[in-house]
C-alpha positions in Angstrom: -177.3 85.8 -180.8 -179.5 86.0 -183.9 -180.5 88.9 -186.1 -181.8 89.8 -189.6 -179.9 90.9 -192.6 -180.7 91.9 -196.2 -179.1 89.9 -199.0 -177.1 92.1 -201.3 -175.5 89.6 -203.6 -174.7 85.9 -204.2 -171.0 85.0 -204.2 -170.0 82.1 -206.4 -169.0 78.8 -204.8 -165.6 77.0 -205.2 -164.6 73.4 -205.2 -167.6 71.2 -204.2 -169.9 74.2 -204.6 -168.6 75.4 -208.0 -171.6 76.7 -210.1 -173.7 77.2 -207.0 -174.0 79.9 -204.4 -170.9 79.8 -202.1 -172.0 82.6 -199.7 -174.5 85.4 -199.3 -173.2 89.0 -199.2 -175.4 90.5 -196.5 -176.0 93.9 -194.8 -177.0 94.1 -191.1 -180.4 95.9 -190.8 -179.5 97.8 -187.6 -176.0 99.1 -188.4 -175.7 98.7 -192.2 -172.4 96.8 -191.9 -171.7 94.2 -194.6 -170.6 90.6 -194.1 -170.6 87.2 -195.8 -172.7 84.3 -194.7 -172.2 80.8 -196.1 -172.2 78.5 -193.2 -175.5 76.8 -192.4 -176.7 76.8 -196.1 -177.9 73.4 -197.3 -177.1 72.0 -200.7 -180.7 73.0 -201.7 -180.1 76.6 -200.4 -177.0 76.8 -202.5 -178.8 75.7 -205.7 -181.7 78.0 -205.0 -180.4 80.8 -202.7 -182.5 83.5 -201.2 -183.1 86.3 -203.7 -181.3 89.5 -203.6 -183.2 91.9 -201.4 -184.6 89.1 -199.2 -184.4 89.3 -195.5 -182.6 86.4 -193.8 -182.2 85.3 -190.2 -178.6 84.4 -189.1 -176.9 83.4 -185.9 -173.6 84.6 -184.6 -171.3 84.4 -181.6 -170.5 88.0 -181.0 -169.6 91.2 -182.8 -166.0 91.9 -183.8 -164.4 95.2 -182.8 -165.5 96.5 -186.2 -169.1 95.7 -185.4 -169.6 92.8 -187.9 -170.9 89.4 -186.7 -168.3 86.7 -185.8 -169.0 83.3 -187.4 -172.4 84.1 -189.0 -174.5 81.1 -189.8 -177.5 81.1 -192.1 -180.8 80.0 -190.4 -183.4 80.8 -193.1 -185.4 83.3 -194.9 -187.6 85.6 -192.8 -191.3 84.6 -193.5 -193.0 87.8 -192.6 
């Protein structure tokens, strides 16, 4: 599945990604549920992450019983 989400914040990276963006704190556009998305981000994405308020595209396997995406993976910034 894929969907859109709004970037709420940048979470700091740890270890290899210290000083960079470790994950994006996002909000699902349809339900308003919040989740973190860090997988799928390239090193360039981590140095220059999508701005707060940007709409991103992400992929996921399914929704958990709480309604949040399971294993969300960053795809890119929505262009339109």
